[in-house]
C-alpha positions as CSV (number, residue, x, y, z in Angstrom):
1,M,77.2,64.5,127.8
2,P,75.1,67.6,125.1
3,T,72.6,66.3,123.7
4,D,72.0,65.5,119.7
5,A,70.1,69.0,119.4
6,F,72.0,71.3,122.1
7,L,74.8,70.2,119.5
8,A,72.6,70.6,116.2
9,E,71.2,73.8,117.5
10,F,75.3,74.9,118.8
11,K,76.4,74.1,114.9
12,E,73.8,76.7,113.7
13,L,74.8,79.9,115.8
14,S,77.3,82.5,113.8
15,P,80.4,83.5,116.1
16,N,78.9,86.9,116.8
17,N,75.3,85.0,117.9
18,F,77.7,82.4,119.7
19,L,79.1,85.1,121.5
20,N,76.6,87.2,122.1
21,L,75.1,84.3,123.5
22,T,78.0,83.0,125.7
23,L,78.3,87.2,127.4
24,A,74.3,87.2,127.5
25,Q,75.4,83.9,130.4
26,F,77.9,84.9,131.5
27,A,76.5,88.4,133.0
28,E,73.6,86.9,134.5
29,M,76.1,85.4,136.9
30,F,75.9,88.9,138.1
31,P,74.5,90.7,140.2
32,P,72.2,93.9,137.5
33,E,74.6,97.0,138.9
34,M,77.9,94.5,138.2
35,R,76.7,92.6,134.6
36,E,78.3,96.3,132.3
37,V,81.2,96.0,133.6
38,S,81.9,92.0,133.7
39,A,80.4,92.4,130.0
40,D,83.4,94.3,129.6
41,L,85.4,92.1,130.6
42,F,84.5,89.1,129.6
43,I,85.3,90.6,125.9
44,S,88.8,92.3,127.1
45,G,89.8,88.6,128.0
46,I,88.9,87.1,125.1
47,Q,90.5,89.4,123.4
48,A,93.7,88.5,125.1
49,L,92.7,85.5,123.7
50,V,93.0,85.4,120.3
51,P,95.8,86.6,118.8
52,S,95.3,89.9,116.4
53,K,95.2,89.4,112.5
54,D,98.4,90.2,110.7
55,D,96.8,92.4,108.1
56,G,100.7,93.5,106.9
57,V,101.2,96.8,108.5
58,Q,104.1,97.4,110.6
59,L,105.5,100.7,112.2
60,L,109.1,101.3,111.2
61,Q,112.4,103.1,111.3
62,I,113.2,105.0,108.7
63,D,116.2,102.9,107.2
64,D,114.2,99.7,108.0
65,F,111.4,101.3,105.6
66,A,113.7,102.4,102.6
67,E,114.7,99.1,103.2
68,S,112.0,97.6,103.0
69,V,110.6,99.9,100.1
70,G,113.1,98.4,98.3
71,D,114.3,100.0,94.9
72,P,111.7,101.6,92.5
73,P,111.1,99.4,89.6
74,P,112.6,100.1,86.1
75,A,109.9,102.8,84.1
76,I,108.2,102.2,81.2
77,A,109.3,105.8,79.0
78,K,111.6,107.7,81.5
79,G,110.1,110.5,82.1
80,F,106.9,109.5,80.8
81,L,105.6,106.7,82.2
82,S,106.3,104.2,85.6
83,Q,105.0,101.0,86.2
84,K,102.5,100.2,88.3
85,D,100.4,104.0,88.3
86,L,96.7,104.8,87.4
87,I,96.7,107.4,84.2
88,L,93.6,109.0,82.8
89,I,93.8,110.1,79.4
90,S,91.4,113.3,78.8
91,A,89.7,115.2,77.0
92,K,86.2,116.3,74.8
93,P,84.4,114.1,72.8
94,K,86.1,113.9,69.1
95,M,88.6,115.0,69.9
96,C,91.4,111.7,69.7
97,K,92.2,110.4,72.8
98,S,91.2,106.9,71.9
99,F,93.8,107.4,68.5
100,L,95.9,108.6,71.8
101,A,96.1,105.7,73.3
102,M,96.1,103.0,70.6
103,Q,99.7,105.0,69.5
104,I,101.3,104.4,73.0
105,L,100.3,100.9,73.1
106,D,101.2,100.9,70.1
107,D,104.6,102.0,70.6
108,I,104.8,100.2,74.2
109,A,104.1,96.7,72.0
110,R,107.3,97.5,69.4
111,G,109.4,99.3,71.5
112,R,110.5,102.0,70.0
113,K,110.4,105.9,71.0
114,I,106.7,106.6,73.0
115,L,105.1,109.5,70.8
116,G,108.3,109.3,68.7
117,K,110.1,111.1,71.5
118,W,110.2,109.0,74.9
119,E,112.5,106.3,75.0
120,I,110.8,102.6,75.5
121,E,112.9,101.1,78.9
122,Q,110.2,98.4,79.6
123,Q,109.2,96.4,75.6
124,G,106.1,93.8,76.3
125,A,102.6,93.2,75.8
126,V,100.1,95.3,76.1
127,V,96.3,94.8,76.9
128,Y,93.4,97.2,74.7
129,L,89.8,96.8,76.5
130,G,87.9,98.7,73.6
131,M,84.7,98.7,75.6
132,E,83.2,102.4,73.6
133,D,83.6,101.8,70.3
134,N,82.4,99.6,67.2
135,P,85.0,97.0,66.5
136,Q,85.4,97.4,62.8
137,E,86.4,101.0,64.0
138,I,88.7,99.5,65.9
139,K,90.1,97.3,63.6
140,R,90.8,99.6,60.8
141,R,92.7,102.4,63.2
142,M,94.7,99.0,63.3
143,M,95.2,98.5,60.2
144,A,96.0,101.5,59.4
145,R,98.5,102.0,61.8
146,G,99.8,98.8,60.4
147,M,99.7,97.1,63.0
148,I,98.1,93.7,61.6
149,G,99.7,91.1,60.4
150,H,103.3,91.2,62.6
151,D,103.3,89.0,65.7
152,L,102.7,92.0,68.0
153,P,102.1,91.5,71.8
154,F,99.4,93.7,71.5
155,Y,96.0,91.6,72.8
156,A,92.4,93.3,72.4
157,I,88.5,93.1,74.3
158,T,86.0,94.7,72.3
159,G,83.2,93.5,75.0
160,K,81.6,95.4,77.6
161,M,82.7,94.4,81.6
162,N,82.1,96.6,84.9
163,L,85.0,96.4,86.1
164,G,83.5,98.7,89.1
165,N,83.4,96.1,91.2
166,Q,85.6,92.8,91.9
167,E,83.7,90.1,90.3
168,G,84.8,92.1,87.3
169,I,88.0,92.9,88.1
170,K,88.6,88.8,88.8
171,K,87.4,87.8,85.9
172,L,89.5,90.4,83.8
173,K,92.4,89.1,85.6
174,V,91.8,85.4,84.6
175,M,92.3,86.8,80.8
176,L,95.2,87.9,81.7
177,D,97.4,85.0,83.5
178,K,96.1,83.2,80.1
179,L,97.8,85.4,78.1
180,P,101.7,83.6,77.2
181,E,103.3,86.6,79.1
182,P,102.1,89.4,81.6
183,P,101.1,93.0,80.3
184,I,102.7,95.8,81.1
185,T,100.4,98.2,80.0
186,I,96.6,98.1,80.0
187,C,94.3,100.5,78.6
188,I,90.8,101.2,79.5
189,D,88.6,103.0,76.9
190,T,86.4,104.4,78.4
191,A,85.5,104.8,82.2
192,R,82.0,105.8,82.1
193,V,81.8,102.6,80.5
194,A,83.7,99.8,82.3
195,L,83.4,101.4,86.3
196,G,79.2,101.2,86.1
197,I,79.5,104.5,87.8
198,E,75.8,106.3,88.2
199,D,76.1,109.3,89.5
200,W,79.8,110.7,88.5
201,N,79.6,113.7,90.9
202,N,79.4,111.6,93.8
203,P,82.6,111.6,95.2
204,A,81.9,108.1,97.9
205,E,80.7,106.3,94.8
206,V,83.8,107.9,92.2
207,T,86.5,106.8,94.6
208,K,84.8,103.0,95.5
209,K,85.0,102.1,92.8
210,I,87.8,103.6,90.5
211,L,89.7,101.9,93.7
212,N,89.1,98.5,91.8
213,V,90.8,100.2,88.9
214,L,93.7,101.1,90.7
215,E,94.4,98.1,93.1
216,L,94.7,96.3,89.9
217,A,97.4,99.0,88.2
218,R,99.3,98.5,91.7
219,E,99.0,94.7,91.8
220,R,99.5,94.2,87.7
221,C,101.1,97.1,85.6
222,L,100.7,100.3,85.1
223,V,96.4,101.3,84.0
224,L,95.4,103.9,81.9
225,L,91.8,105.6,82.0
226,I,89.9,107.5,79.6
227,A,87.7,109.5,80.7
228,H,86.7,112.8,79.6
229,N,86.8,116.6,80.1
230,R,84.1,118.7,81.1
231,K,82.2,121.4,78.8
232,A,84.0,124.3,80.3
233,D,87.7,124.7,80.7
234,G,88.9,124.1,84.3
235,D,92.5,124.4,85.1
236,G,94.8,120.9,84.8
237,G,93.0,117.9,87.0
238,D,89.7,120.4,87.0
239,K,89.2,120.3,83.4
240,I,88.1,115.9,83.7
241,S,84.7,115.5,84.2
242,G,82.9,114.9,87.4
243,S,83.7,114.7,91.5
244,N,87.2,115.6,92.0
245,A,87.3,112.1,93.5
246,M,88.5,110.9,90.2
247,Q,91.6,113.1,89.8
248,S,92.8,113.5,93.0
249,N,92.5,108.6,93.1
250,V,94.7,108.8,90.2
251,D,98.4,109.0,89.9
252,G,98.6,111.1,86.6
253,Y,96.9,112.6,83.5
254,L,97.2,113.7,80.0
255,I,94.8,115.9,78.4
256,V,94.3,116.8,75.5
257,D,93.4,120.5,75.7
258,S,92.8,121.2,71.6
259,K,92.9,119.8,68.7
260,R,93.5,121.4,64.9
261,T,93.8,120.7,61.1
262,L,96.6,121.8,59.4
263,S,96.5,122.7,55.9
264,N,98.0,119.5,55.1
265,G,94.6,117.8,56.5
266,N,97.4,116.5,59.5
267,V,96.0,117.0,63.2
268,V,97.6,118.2,65.9
269,L,96.5,117.9,69.3
270,D,97.9,120.2,72.5
271,L,98.1,118.0,75.4
272,E,99.8,118.9,79.3
273,M,100.4,116.2,81.2
274,E,101.3,116.0,85.1
275,T,101.9,112.9,87.3
276,R,102.8,112.2,90.9
277,S,106.5,111.6,89.7
278,E,106.8,113.8,86.9
279,V,107.2,117.2,86.4
280,A,104.0,119.1,85.0
281,Q,104.6,119.5,81.6
282,K,102.7,120.8,77.8
283,F,103.8,119.5,74.4
284,S,102.3,118.7,70.5
285,V,102.1,116.5,69.2
286,E,100.6,115.6,65.2
287,M,98.3,112.5,63.8
288,D,98.9,111.5,60.3
289,T,94.9,111.3,59.7
290,E,96.2,108.5,56.4
291,T,98.1,106.4,59.0
292,N,97.0,107.6,62.3
293,I,100.7,107.7,63.4
294,M,101.5,110.9,65.7
295,H,104.8,112.4,67.4
296,V,105.4,115.1,69.2
297,L,106.6,118.2,66.8
298,S,109.8,119.9,67.4
299,E,111.2,122.4,69.2
300,E,110.8,124.9,66.2
301,A,107.6,123.3,64.5
302,Q,105.9,123.3,68.6
303,K,107.3,127.2,68.1
304,Q,105.1,128.0,64.9
305,A,102.4,125.2,66.4
306,N,101.8,127.7,69.1
307,A,102.5,130.6,66.8
308,D,99.8,129.6,64.5
309,K,97.1,129.3,67.0
310,R,98.2,132.5,68.7
311,S,97.2,133.5,65.4
312,A,93.9,131.4,65.3
313,E,93.2,133.0,68.2
314,R,93.3,136.3,67.3
315,K,91.4,136.0,64.3
316,S,88.8,134.3,66.2
317,W,88.9,137.8,68.7
318,Y,88.7,140.2,65.4
319,L,85.9,138.6,64.6
320,K,83.8,139.0,67.1
321,V,84.5,142.3,66.8
322,A,83.3,142.8,63.5
323,K,79.9,141.0,64.5
324,V,80.1,143.0,67.5
325,F,80.1,146.3,64.9
326,D,77.8,145.0,62.5
327,A,75.5,144.4,65.4
328,N,75.6,147.4,67.2
329,G,77.1,149.9,64.4
330,D,79.6,153.1,65.4
331,M,80.7,152.6,69.1
332,T,83.7,153.0,71.3
333,V,86.1,151.4,72.8
334,I,85.3,151.4,76.1
335,G,81.1,150.8,74.2
336,L,83.7,147.3,72.2
337,S,84.6,146.6,76.3
338,D,81.3,146.6,77.6
339,A,79.5,144.5,74.5
340,L,82.4,142.1,75.1
341,G,82.9,142.1,78.2
342,I,86.0,142.3,78.3
343,K,88.6,145.4,79.5
344,Y,89.0,148.0,78.3
345,D,92.7,148.1,77.4
346,F,92.5,144.7,75.8
347,A,89.4,146.3,73.3
348,Y,91.9,148.6,72.2
349,Q,94.5,146.6,71.1
350,L,92.2,144.9,69.2
351,V,90.5,147.4,68.0
352,A,94.3,149.2,67.1
353,E,95.2,146.2,65.4
354,M,92.2,145.8,63.4
355,A,92.3,149.6,62.4
356,E,96.3,148.8,60.7
357,M,94.9,146.0,58.8
358,D,91.6,149.3,57.4
359,D,89.7,146.5,59.0
360,L,87.8,149.5,61.4
361,A,88.7,153.2,60.6
362,K,87.5,156.2,63.3
363,T,84.2,158.1,61.8
364,G,85.6,161.5,63.6
365,K,83.0,162.0,65.6
366,K,83.9,161.6,69.2
367,E,80.8,160.1,72.1
368,R,80.9,160.7,75.3
369,N,80.8,157.5,77.9
370,G,78.2,159.0,80.6
371,D,79.3,161.2,82.5
372,K,82.8,160.5,83.3
373,G,85.2,162.0,81.1
374,R,86.2,163.1,77.8
375,P,84.3,162.3,74.5
376,S,85.8,158.9,73.2
377,P,86.7,158.6,69.5
378,L,84.0,156.8,67.2
379,Y,84.7,153.5,65.2
380,T,83.4,152.1,62.3
381,L,83.6,148.9,60.1
382,T,85.4,149.9,56.9
383,E,85.1,148.5,53.5
384,R,87.2,145.7,54.3
385,G,85.7,144.8,57.1
386,I,82.3,144.5,56.1
387,N,84.0,142.1,52.8
388,Y,85.2,140.4,55.8
389,L,82.4,139.1,57.8
390,L,80.6,138.0,54.0
391,E,83.1,136.3,53.5
392,K,82.9,134.2,56.9
393,E,79.4,134.4,56.2
394,V,78.4,136.3,59.4
395,I,76.9,139.5,58.6
396,G,73.3,140.8,60.3
397,N,73.5,137.7,62.6
398,S,72.5,138.1,66.1
399,I,76.0,138.2,68.3
400,Q,74.0,136.9,71.1
401,Q,76.7,134.4,73.1
402,I,79.9,135.2,70.9
403,N,82.3,134.9,74.1
404,D,83.0,131.4,73.8
405,S,86.2,131.5,71.6
406,P,89.5,130.3,73.5
407,Q,92.5,133.3,74.6
408,T,95.8,132.9,74.7
409,P,97.4,133.5,78.1
410,E,97.9,136.9,77.3
411,E,94.3,137.9,76.7
412,A,93.2,136.1,79.5
413,A,95.0,138.2,81.5
414,F,92.9,140.8,79.9
415,Y,89.9,138.7,79.9
416,D,87.8,138.5,82.7
417,T,85.4,141.8,83.8
418,P,84.3,144.8,81.6
419,A,87.1,147.8,84.1
420,E,87.8,151.3,83.3
421,S,91.2,152.4,82.2
422,T,93.7,153.9,84.5
423,K,95.2,155.6,81.5
424,A,94.1,158.6,80.2
425,E,91.6,158.9,77.5
426,D,93.8,161.1,74.9
427,E,96.7,158.4,75.0
428,Y,93.6,156.3,72.6
429,E,93.2,158.5,70.7
């Protein structure tokens, strides 16, 4: 019979320590040269006796796989939002990210078209985790939208929670389980506050913490996670701040590319959306600044908005050109392209358009560009061009760092590095 002391010592052993102790005693039964082989035999025997843990992973024939997956759940809004996805809503600061998220949640809770366009296929409870803004500000936005007093299935939390770990996720799940009905959408505002990430450029840390939220989405419902864009521009998901692990571990993104104010005081947001299940799309929404209510612009209004945007962008280039002439005096088109860091053809387009508007005029003189080519005509600011700068209160200012305005795709094709024109100089005279 084993002694009490032995049993007490045996009881204190961890499974790993017990296995190591037993393995050591088993190996001592063999000559030294055979102990390594005997140890492998012992471990193989133990593994054969202990059934492997069933983790639910199975290898299925394709038809069985399709049957096991089943039919897809109904979308929340077909062509826009799907169930149990994790979607980023991202923009630079003060670009109405939270207003946009509030609009989507309000539409889902009321069962009306999202942003006035996408039909709701599943109405239900929504949860807003407002961890960044002041509770009074959140309440003010809700009141402006007319959300208070209608018994909407809209639930809000304004305290901070760390959802970058399982403890925080479990705490949130307890709260969700106490609701009268399971939510179909949760919005976390913002990722920077909620995830507790110290180094956003560390893909391992970003992945580890965002996976907690992704698992929440897969288990419960659609999750909208509000993020921030980089200061520098990019394409698609590259605009989102932090490691690329951020966008690679989500199901899609809704990005606010730009914001502009209309003459009536309303705001237009230019949006870009892409998900794993939907084709990328770009559209604009107008927000009533009194009610905070947003709607997608009609096709006609969208065309006008695009035209207004191109016009505003073009005017920003006219101002840049005028600034350069103000700082440098008379210039050739080649000199302008060098000063602005744009290609010759685009510089010529700008000069020709401004000359047609009587903001620039030829001086009647020409100047050779180095030792190459024929002399090129010099242009100067007209009285109208000078008055334009006076109206903008920029005449005489420095021309440093003036290449930061947005461009249309057509302008972007020119706006790259200075390049010599491939056409004859006299064509531009």
